[in-house]
Each structure stands twice: as structure tokens, then as C-alpha cells.
Backbone bond lengths (Angstrom), bond angles and torsions (degrees), N, CA, C in turn:
res aa  C-N    CA-C-N  psi(-1)  N-CA   C-N-CA  omega(-1)  CA-C   N-CA-C  phi
1 M - - - 1.456 - - 1.526 110.12 -
2 S 1.321 116.50 126.13 1.455 121.12 -178.91 1.526 111.01 -69.96
3 L 1.336 115.61 139.56 1.461 119.79 176.93 1.524 111.35 -71.08
4 D 1.346 116.57 -12.97 1.458 120.47 177.36 1.525 112.25 -85.24
5 A 1.335 117.46 -8.56 1.462 120.79 -179.65 1.525 109.50 -65.72
6 P 1.343 118.24 144.21 1.470 120.68 178.45 1.519 111.27 -56.42
7 H 1.328 115.54 135.53 1.472 122.03 -179.17 1.527 108.16 -99.39
8 I 1.328 115.81 119.17 1.464 121.68 -175.10 1.521 110.70 -117.07
9 L 1.328 115.45 135.18 1.464 121.75 174.88 1.523 108.02 -99.59
10 V 1.337 116.68 120.20 1.462 122.39 177.72 1.524 108.28 -102.90
11 V 1.340 116.45 121.11 1.465 121.07 -177.16 1.524 108.67 -120.67
12 D 1.349 116.08 113.81 1.466 120.79 -179.47 1.524 108.15 -159.09
13 D 1.334 116.69 134.83 1.467 120.00 -179.20 1.526 112.01 -80.51
14 D 1.331 117.86 -10.00 1.462 122.14 176.80 1.532 108.35 -81.95
15 T 1.334 115.85 105.62 1.459 120.56 -174.74 1.524 112.27 -57.94
16 R 1.327 116.37 -43.69 1.471 120.03 -177.79 1.523 110.92 -63.14
17 L 1.343 117.43 -47.79 1.455 120.22 179.87 1.522 111.23 -64.83
18 R 1.308 115.89 -39.85 1.462 120.25 179.94 1.530 110.80 -60.03
19 E 1.316 115.88 -44.19 1.466 120.22 -179.87 1.528 111.61 -69.07
20 L 1.343 116.76 -38.32 1.460 120.17 177.93 1.530 111.34 -64.00
21 L 1.338 115.96 -42.87 1.461 119.99 178.83 1.531 110.70 -65.52
22 H 1.314 115.95 -40.09 1.471 120.45 178.48 1.527 109.59 -58.37
23 K 1.319 116.94 -47.86 1.461 121.60 -177.96 1.527 111.40 -67.02
24 Y 1.321 116.90 -48.08 1.460 120.55 -175.46 1.526 111.68 -66.03
25 L 1.322 116.49 -46.73 1.463 119.30 -177.59 1.525 111.50 -68.44
26 T 1.314 116.88 -32.53 1.461 119.87 174.77 1.529 110.23 -63.00
27 E 1.337 115.80 -41.85 1.461 120.37 178.13 1.525 112.04 -64.01
28 Q 1.342 116.33 -25.14 1.468 121.16 179.41 1.531 112.41 -85.44
29 G 1.322 116.50 2.85 1.460 120.10 174.34 1.506 116.32 98.82
30 F 1.338 117.90 8.35 1.459 120.72 178.54 1.527 110.73 -94.23
31 R 1.307 115.64 152.79 1.468 120.74 168.67 1.523 107.21 -88.87
32 I 1.314 117.46 127.23 1.456 121.04 -172.62 1.519 111.46 -121.21
33 T 1.329 114.68 133.92 1.464 122.63 168.36 1.518 106.14 -122.55
34 A 1.333 117.59 135.24 1.460 121.43 -176.25 1.527 111.12 -113.05
35 A 1.336 115.12 149.17 1.468 121.75 177.12 1.523 108.14 -139.05
36 R 1.341 116.17 147.34 1.476 120.19 -174.36 1.521 113.38 -89.89
37 D 1.354 117.82 -19.73 1.460 121.22 179.92 1.521 109.20 -161.79
38 A 1.338 116.16 -176.86 1.465 120.48 -176.28 1.521 112.20 -65.03
39 V 1.315 117.17 -35.75 1.465 120.29 179.62 1.525 110.16 -65.22
40 D 1.332 115.89 -47.57 1.460 120.81 177.65 1.524 110.33 -62.19
41 A 1.338 116.72 -40.28 1.465 120.58 179.02 1.530 111.33 -63.19
42 G 1.345 115.71 -39.05 1.456 119.45 179.08 1.516 112.02 -60.54
43 A 1.336 116.48 -39.09 1.464 120.53 178.30 1.524 110.95 -66.37
44 K 1.328 116.34 -39.51 1.467 120.29 178.96 1.530 110.71 -67.57
45 L 1.336 116.45 -40.18 1.463 120.20 179.46 1.523 111.90 -64.96
46 A 1.320 116.12 -31.02 1.460 120.10 178.57 1.521 111.80 -73.57
47 A 1.331 116.15 -23.98 1.459 120.35 -174.88 1.526 113.30 -98.62
48 F 1.337 117.31 -27.06 1.457 120.86 -173.86 1.527 111.30 -131.45
49 S 1.328 114.47 162.39 1.461 121.60 173.74 1.523 107.91 -103.58
50 F 1.339 116.41 134.15 1.459 120.89 -177.42 1.527 110.95 -121.67
51 D 1.338 114.52 150.35 1.452 120.81 176.97 1.524 111.40 -91.29
52 L 1.355 117.27 -19.82 1.453 121.14 -178.43 1.526 109.05 -166.48
53 I 1.346 116.26 151.13 1.461 121.77 175.67 1.522 108.74 -119.53
54 V 1.327 116.72 127.35 1.465 122.58 170.69 1.525 105.60 -99.77
55 L 1.327 116.03 114.80 1.466 120.63 -165.10 1.520 112.34 -128.52
56 D 1.326 116.49 124.18 1.463 121.63 176.09 1.526 109.40 -75.49
57 I 1.326 116.52 140.21 1.467 119.68 179.73 1.518 111.43 -77.91
58 M 1.336 116.48 -48.80 1.465 120.98 -173.80 1.525 110.70 -86.19
59 M 1.330 115.58 94.09 1.460 121.08 178.51 1.524 109.15 -132.03
60 P 1.324 118.01 151.46 1.463 120.17 174.85 1.525 109.93 -65.65
61 G 1.320 116.13 148.76 1.458 119.07 -176.54 1.510 110.18 77.96
62 E 1.319 117.41 -133.20 1.463 121.75 -179.89 1.531 109.79 -70.94
63 S 1.320 116.73 126.89 1.463 120.72 -179.69 1.524 110.51 -75.89
64 G 1.345 115.20 168.61 1.450 119.52 177.51 1.520 112.72 -63.15
65 L 1.355 116.22 -37.04 1.463 119.62 177.19 1.523 111.04 -63.08
66 E 1.329 116.17 -45.00 1.470 120.59 -179.38 1.521 110.84 -65.14
67 M 1.320 116.31 -39.80 1.463 119.82 179.46 1.523 110.69 -65.54
68 T 1.333 116.54 -41.03 1.463 120.25 178.65 1.521 111.19 -62.33
69 Q 1.331 116.79 -44.93 1.462 120.78 178.46 1.530 110.94 -60.07
70 R 1.326 116.31 -40.63 1.472 120.16 179.60 1.523 110.70 -67.98
71 L 1.326 116.73 -40.62 1.461 120.38 178.84 1.524 111.49 -60.24
72 R 1.330 115.88 -39.47 1.459 119.87 -175.40 1.526 113.52 -69.03
73 E 1.316 116.95 -8.98 1.464 119.68 176.57 1.523 111.31 -70.11
74 N 1.339 116.62 -26.85 1.470 118.47 -177.71 1.522 114.35 -147.68
75 S 1.326 117.92 11.54 1.462 120.15 -178.33 1.527 110.40 -144.72
76 Q 1.330 115.13 146.14 1.456 121.18 176.50 1.527 111.50 -114.50
77 V 1.333 117.52 19.27 1.464 120.01 177.70 1.528 108.70 -59.14
78 P 1.336 118.95 130.81 1.461 121.11 -178.20 1.533 111.78 -61.48
79 V 1.339 115.83 144.16 1.467 121.85 -179.51 1.523 109.41 -128.66
80 L 1.332 115.94 128.55 1.460 122.23 173.09 1.520 107.00 -112.77
81 L 1.322 117.17 116.69 1.462 121.67 -176.51 1.525 111.42 -87.96
82 L 1.337 115.87 139.85 1.457 122.85 173.90 1.524 108.50 -115.41
83 T 1.333 116.49 135.53 1.453 118.28 179.50 1.517 111.02 -158.45
84 A 1.330 115.24 155.23 1.463 120.85 175.42 1.520 110.59 -82.11
85 M 1.328 117.15 -9.57 1.460 121.61 -179.34 1.523 109.41 -89.51
86 G 1.324 115.91 125.70 1.452 118.41 -175.22 1.511 115.09 -117.92
87 E 1.328 118.16 7.55 1.463 120.72 -179.08 1.529 110.58 -69.72
88 I 1.326 115.76 152.40 1.461 120.68 -177.64 1.526 111.22 -60.66
89 E 1.359 116.88 -34.84 1.461 119.62 179.08 1.523 111.11 -62.82
90 D 1.338 116.16 -36.90 1.456 120.14 179.76 1.523 110.63 -69.42
91 R 1.330 115.62 -38.66 1.468 119.88 177.66 1.525 110.38 -62.70
92 I 1.334 116.13 -44.83 1.462 120.30 179.57 1.519 110.76 -62.07
93 A 1.345 115.79 -42.68 1.471 119.71 179.24 1.524 110.62 -60.48
94 G 1.334 116.42 -39.44 1.455 119.94 179.15 1.513 112.50 -65.00
95 L 1.327 115.96 -44.41 1.460 119.81 -179.42 1.525 111.34 -69.51
96 E 1.342 116.65 -36.07 1.462 119.84 178.38 1.519 111.58 -67.51
97 S 1.319 117.42 -25.44 1.466 120.18 178.53 1.523 111.58 -71.53
98 G 1.333 116.43 -13.89 1.460 120.48 179.51 1.509 113.62 114.58
99 A 1.349 117.80 4.66 1.458 120.87 179.53 1.525 110.71 -70.68
100 D 1.334 116.07 154.28 1.459 121.23 179.60 1.523 111.99 -90.46
101 D 1.324 116.73 -26.97 1.462 120.27 179.41 1.519 108.50 -159.11
102 Y 1.339 115.03 174.35 1.461 122.06 -168.87 1.518 107.79 -150.01
103 L 1.328 118.12 125.56 1.460 121.80 -178.99 1.519 109.30 -129.98
104 S 1.335 115.53 125.30 1.464 120.29 -177.73 1.526 111.43 -85.69
105 K 1.326 114.95 141.66 1.465 120.98 173.83 1.525 108.79 -85.07
106 P 1.336 117.49 148.31 1.477 126.60 -8.27 1.525 110.51 -75.06
107 F 1.313 116.40 155.52 1.458 120.28 -178.58 1.526 109.39 -137.34
108 E 1.312 114.29 159.78 1.452 120.72 175.09 1.529 108.73 -81.09
109 P 1.332 118.39 129.34 1.464 119.83 179.51 1.519 113.32 -54.17
110 R 1.342 116.70 -34.17 1.468 119.17 179.61 1.521 111.39 -64.76
111 E 1.344 116.72 -34.67 1.462 119.32 178.26 1.524 110.20 -67.50
112 L 1.325 116.33 -37.91 1.466 119.46 177.51 1.524 110.49 -60.16
113 V 1.325 116.77 -44.03 1.465 120.48 -180.00 1.532 110.73 -63.95
114 L 1.334 116.95 -41.15 1.461 120.46 178.42 1.520 111.13 -61.71
115 R 1.322 116.24 -41.95 1.470 119.78 -179.53 1.528 110.74 -69.14
116 I 1.327 117.01 -38.96 1.464 120.71 177.33 1.528 109.88 -60.63
117 N 1.322 116.45 -48.21 1.464 120.02 -179.29 1.527 111.87 -63.39
118 A 1.337 116.86 -36.36 1.466 120.46 178.83 1.527 110.42 -64.78
119 I 1.332 116.56 -42.78 1.470 120.38 178.76 1.518 110.34 -64.00
120 L 1.327 116.68 -44.46 1.461 120.56 -178.46 1.525 110.85 -62.92
121 R 1.335 117.33 -37.69 1.475 119.94 177.37 1.520 111.16 -64.81
122 R 1.338 116.21 -40.11 1.468 119.64 -178.32 1.518 112.16 -70.17
123 T 1.327 116.34 -34.07 1.464 119.38 -171.32 1.517 113.81 -100.88
124 Q 1.335 117.00 -8.54 1.457 119.17 179.10 1.515 109.64 -69.70
125 A 1.319 115.88 129.94 1.464 120.04 -178.62 1.517 110.43 -66.74
126 P 1.323 118.54 127.91 1.461 120.84 176.35 1.518 111.05 -63.70
127 T 1.309 115.88 167.12 1.456 119.77 179.77 1.520 110.57 -69.33
128 E 1.326 115.30 163.31 1.460 120.74 179.44 1.521 110.03 -63.24
129 P 1.333 118.04 152.88 1.458 120.78 179.50 1.530 111.88 -54.60
130 V 1.332 116.39 137.25 1.459 121.79 179.81 1.521 109.00 -90.55
131 D 1.346 116.55 131.38 1.465 121.94 178.95 1.521 111.90 55.34
132 G 1.331 116.79 31.64 1.455 119.53 177.50 1.511 114.47 71.52
133 K 1.334 117.21 16.80 1.460 120.78 -179.87 1.522 109.42 -127.75
134 I 1.329 115.03 146.29 1.457 119.98 177.27 1.524 108.65 -128.86
135 H 1.333 115.56 138.65 1.454 121.32 -176.38 1.518 110.51 -112.93
136 F 1.313 116.64 137.89 1.462 121.66 173.30 1.524 107.63 -149.47
137 G 1.349 114.48 120.39 1.451 118.97 -174.92 1.522 110.09 59.82
138 R 1.316 116.89 -132.13 1.468 122.23 178.84 1.524 112.17 -86.80
139 F 1.327 116.41 2.19 1.459 120.79 -173.93 1.528 111.86 -97.47
140 C 1.330 114.08 151.03 1.459 122.13 172.27 1.520 107.78 -137.24
141 F 1.340 115.87 125.63 1.466 120.11 -179.51 1.515 108.97 -112.76
142 D 1.319 116.16 124.37 1.463 123.65 177.18 1.519 107.81 -92.43
143 L 1.361 116.53 110.49 1.461 120.18 -175.07 1.520 112.08 -66.03
144 A 1.331 117.41 -38.08 1.461 120.27 -177.52 1.524 111.28 -68.18
145 R 1.321 116.35 -44.27 1.462 120.87 -178.31 1.529 112.53 -86.48
146 E 1.351 115.68 -14.27 1.465 121.97 -175.08 1.521 110.12 55.91
147 E 1.343 114.72 44.26 1.453 121.55 -179.45 1.524 109.87 -115.42
148 L 1.319 115.29 137.57 1.460 121.72 178.36 1.524 108.98 -115.34
149 R 1.333 115.10 131.87 1.463 120.54 177.54 1.524 110.24 -127.27
150 R 1.310 115.04 143.92 1.456 122.32 172.01 1.522 106.07 -112.54
151 G 1.335 115.36 99.29 1.453 119.46 -170.35 1.514 108.89 65.28
152 D 1.330 116.84 -123.89 1.470 121.47 177.38 1.523 112.85 -92.66
153 E 1.321 116.20 -0.51 1.466 120.52 -175.14 1.529 110.95 -92.76
154 F 1.313 116.72 130.98 1.459 122.33 176.46 1.524 109.72 -78.76
155 V 1.322 116.91 130.08 1.463 122.37 178.92 1.525 108.43 -104.74
156 R 1.304 116.58 118.72 1.456 120.10 -178.21 1.516 111.46 -72.65
157 L 1.333 115.48 129.26 1.455 121.83 175.65 1.527 108.99 -119.11
158 T 1.316 116.01 144.76 1.459 119.23 170.37 1.524 107.88 -73.17
159 A 1.324 116.91 165.58 1.464 120.74 179.85 1.525 110.77 -59.99
160 A 1.334 116.11 -38.99 1.463 119.88 -179.35 1.521 111.10 -67.97
161 E 1.347 117.00 -41.42 1.464 120.87 179.49 1.521 110.67 -65.24
162 A 1.325 117.24 -42.46 1.457 121.08 179.54 1.528 111.05 -64.73
163 S 1.330 116.24 -39.67 1.462 120.67 178.93 1.521 111.07 -64.14
164 L 1.328 116.15 -43.91 1.455 121.43 179.43 1.530 111.05 -62.95
165 L 1.330 116.58 -47.23 1.453 120.83 -178.74 1.530 111.15 -64.02
166 K 1.304 117.48 -36.53 1.460 121.32 -179.66 1.529 111.16 -65.04
167 I 1.321 116.51 -42.45 1.473 120.11 179.90 1.520 110.34 -63.06
168 L 1.330 116.64 -44.47 1.459 120.48 -179.92 1.525 111.30 -68.71
169 A 1.344 117.27 -36.37 1.464 121.52 -177.45 1.521 112.34 -71.43
170 R 1.319 117.25 -21.86 1.465 119.49 177.59 1.520 111.36 -67.35
171 Q 1.353 116.27 -25.56 1.462 120.75 -179.67 1.532 109.39 -131.24
172 P 1.324 118.34 66.71 1.465 119.98 -177.74 1.519 110.97 -61.57
173 G 1.331 115.62 135.54 1.451 120.35 179.49 1.507 114.42 82.05
174 V 1.336 117.62 3.18 1.466 121.89 -179.16 1.532 108.78 -116.71
175 P 1.340 118.34 125.35 1.460 120.13 179.54 1.537 111.37 -64.50
176 V 1.326 115.23 139.81 1.464 121.53 177.87 1.524 107.72 -123.38
177 S 1.317 116.86 130.03 1.461 120.65 -176.49 1.520 111.55 -71.24
178 R 1.330 115.95 157.48 1.466 120.79 176.57 1.518 110.50 -60.64
179 E 1.343 115.57 -38.53 1.467 119.59 -179.21 1.520 111.26 -62.85
180 T 1.341 116.40 -42.16 1.462 120.39 178.79 1.523 110.92 -66.30
181 L 1.325 116.08 -43.14 1.467 119.89 178.72 1.520 111.12 -60.19
182 A 1.321 116.24 -42.22 1.464 120.22 -179.75 1.521 111.21 -68.70
183 A 1.333 115.82 -40.74 1.466 119.68 -177.32 1.527 112.01 -68.35
184 E 1.339 117.01 -34.19 1.460 120.56 -175.84 1.522 112.76 -90.21
185 S 1.311 116.75 -7.61 1.463 119.53 -179.52 1.527 110.18 -114.08
186 P 1.314 117.78 101.80 1.462 119.93 178.21 1.516 112.76 -64.62
187 M 1.331 116.22 -16.75 1.455 120.28 -179.48 1.525 111.77 -77.79
188 I 1.336 116.52 -17.27 1.459 119.94 -176.87 1.519 109.90 -113.06
189 G 1.331 116.57 -66.49 1.457 121.06 171.00 1.512 117.30 72.99
190 N 1.328 118.42 -1.16 1.462 121.19 -178.05 1.528 108.73 -138.77
191 P 1.354 117.88 120.97 1.470 119.72 -179.02 1.520 113.66 -54.17
192 R 1.336 117.92 -34.46 1.460 120.30 -179.68 1.522 112.04 -69.06
193 A 1.321 116.30 -27.25 1.467 120.27 -179.70 1.526 111.92 -77.37
194 I 1.330 116.73 -15.28 1.460 120.38 -179.82 1.525 110.53 -59.44
195 D 1.336 116.84 -45.03 1.464 120.58 -177.58 1.527 111.30 -60.21
196 V 1.314 116.33 -36.85 1.468 120.49 179.14 1.527 110.07 -64.82
197 Q 1.336 116.57 -44.86 1.453 120.36 -179.25 1.530 111.24 -67.61
198 V 1.320 116.33 -36.89 1.461 120.13 177.50 1.524 110.29 -62.01
199 T 1.324 116.55 -43.80 1.461 120.75 178.88 1.521 110.89 -59.87
200 R 1.322 117.05 -43.40 1.463 120.62 179.88 1.523 111.39 -66.64
201 L 1.331 116.53 -41.80 1.459 120.45 -179.35 1.525 111.31 -66.58
202 R 1.324 116.54 -38.12 1.471 119.77 178.26 1.524 111.89 -60.47
203 R 1.325 116.65 -35.14 1.462 119.77 179.64 1.520 111.87 -63.04
204 K 1.322 116.51 -21.59 1.458 120.95 -177.54 1.524 113.25 -96.72
205 I 1.340 117.53 -22.99 1.464 118.79 -173.99 1.525 114.09 -118.85
206 E 1.325 117.70 -13.04 1.461 119.94 -176.72 1.526 111.05 -104.20
207 E 1.327 115.53 139.01 1.458 119.79 174.76 1.521 110.46 -65.48
208 N 1.339 115.68 -39.47 1.466 121.85 175.66 1.519 107.95 -131.16
209 P 1.333 118.27 96.71 1.467 121.10 -176.24 1.529 114.41 -57.60
210 R 1.348 117.35 -24.44 1.466 119.94 179.44 1.512 111.70 -73.16
211 F 1.327 116.19 -23.22 1.459 121.36 178.89 1.531 107.80 -129.40
212 P 1.325 116.76 72.65 1.465 121.20 -172.82 1.525 113.14 -65.57
213 R 1.317 114.48 141.12 1.463 121.03 177.58 1.521 111.36 -99.89
214 Y 1.326 116.79 -36.28 1.459 120.92 -173.12 1.529 113.11 -101.38
215 L 1.300 117.06 -48.65 1.466 121.04 -178.73 1.524 108.35 -99.90
216 Q 1.324 115.39 94.23 1.459 121.23 -171.41 1.524 111.54 -107.08
217 A 1.329 114.94 150.00 1.462 121.14 174.03 1.522 108.94 -86.69
218 V 1.322 116.43 142.58 1.457 123.01 174.20 1.518 106.86 -114.99
219 R 1.314 115.96 109.69 1.462 121.17 -172.50 1.526 111.86 -55.07
220 G 1.311 115.27 129.48 1.451 120.65 177.82 1.517 114.04 80.01
221 V 1.336 117.82 -1.33 1.466 120.18 -177.99 1.519 110.06 -123.21
222 G 1.326 117.21 -72.47 1.460 120.62 -176.83 1.511 110.12 172.79
223 Y 1.349 116.51 -117.26 1.457 120.57 -176.84 1.517 111.01 -136.18
224 I 1.352 114.30 159.52 1.456 120.57 -178.74 1.524 108.58 -142.22
225 L 1.320 117.39 140.23 1.456 122.72 175.28 1.516 108.15 -100.06
226 M 1.337 116.37 119.28 1.465 121.54 -176.45 1.524 109.39 -110.19
227 P 1.332 117.60 97.97 1.470 119.81 177.16 1.519 110.21 -75.19
228 D 1.333 116.57 171.12 1.464 121.08 179.40 1.532 109.93 -69.97
């Protein structure tokens, strides 16, 4: 098993299912660590780094929803919830807790693998900007010049907008807190002003600023620039 393979934590109090998932996902090329409940999972999380958590909702003690909410206080590790409850209200509750996806039992193992791979593709940090430039959609931002172009057209940015975009573009795919953005941008200097600048910048780079594709908010953290 390659050490570069995604490391997944499987948390389920059902011993049989836990063992089946461990075996199947290992065969699919993932590195798997299993835990029987939230307490056991907490010990594993303290000892290892994971790329994703497959988490059962209905567990004794702390539920999967409660564990996800607690994780989101200080971690952005992706979470895929498993549950026997399939109602839309339950799905919404799972996503509102901070989960990335939701799969109802019983499920096809192949669907689980497809969903895992989809989450990993969405959350994997893109490579560093090439030649000091980052591309997203029709846009290209030159970090050194702090210039934004849409195709051959120059897009005017204010100093604050350019500063904000540059900080985010230095770490594409990585969430940056409002405090960090404010501290590193002398043009802004106030965490509360970050949201205002983000709104203005979205109007220039997003097709629909209300549903941003590139400049996204990360709940409880700050903002992230997601290039193509």
C-alpha cells in the first residue's frame, strides 16, 4: 500500500460493517483506519492525519452529527456521513452540521467509493501557481503584477481587492481566515471589512456572485480561492 494513498478514518459501531468497509476500501487502494465510536475516533484523530472521515450518524454516546459539529470548530477534514435515515430533513441536518456528503444505508460499496473520490477531488489542494500566475475560469491573475485579466481584457481591481486576491492566490485550495487576510493586507486591516471586499471582488469574477464558484466561504474559517 502506497503511503501516498488517501488515508480514511471509518467510524461505525457496527463491527461487521466496519470490518467490511475496512476490507473493501483497502482493496480499492485507500489506507484505512477504523474506530468503533466517537471516543475511539478522537484518539485516532489525535494520532494520525486523515484525508477524509466516513462517519456513521447513529452511534452510542456522541452521534455522528455531534462529532461533525465538534470537528468543524477546528478542523476542515472532509466528512461523509452514513445513516439508515434517508429523509430529506435528515440529509439537510447532516449537511448543516458541516458534512461534505451523505449516504443512506443500505448502499452499494461502489457508490461509496465514487462519493469518496468526488469529495477528495473537490477538497484536494490544487498545485501552486505556475510562473506566478493562477487561472480560474476565463480569468488569469498575475501575483507579481497584481493584475487580473479575463481573456485579453484587463479587469480593474482596487488596491484592497488586488491585495485580497493575491493572498488567497498564494495558497489556492487552502482556506484562509479573516484574521489572516486582514493582518496580511495593509489595504484592509479589519476582519469585518474582509466580507465587504469579498463581495466586491465576487462581482468581478463570479458569473453569479450569490452562488460563487471560485471565491468561496468556508464556514467558521474564512475564504478559499478554488481554481479550475
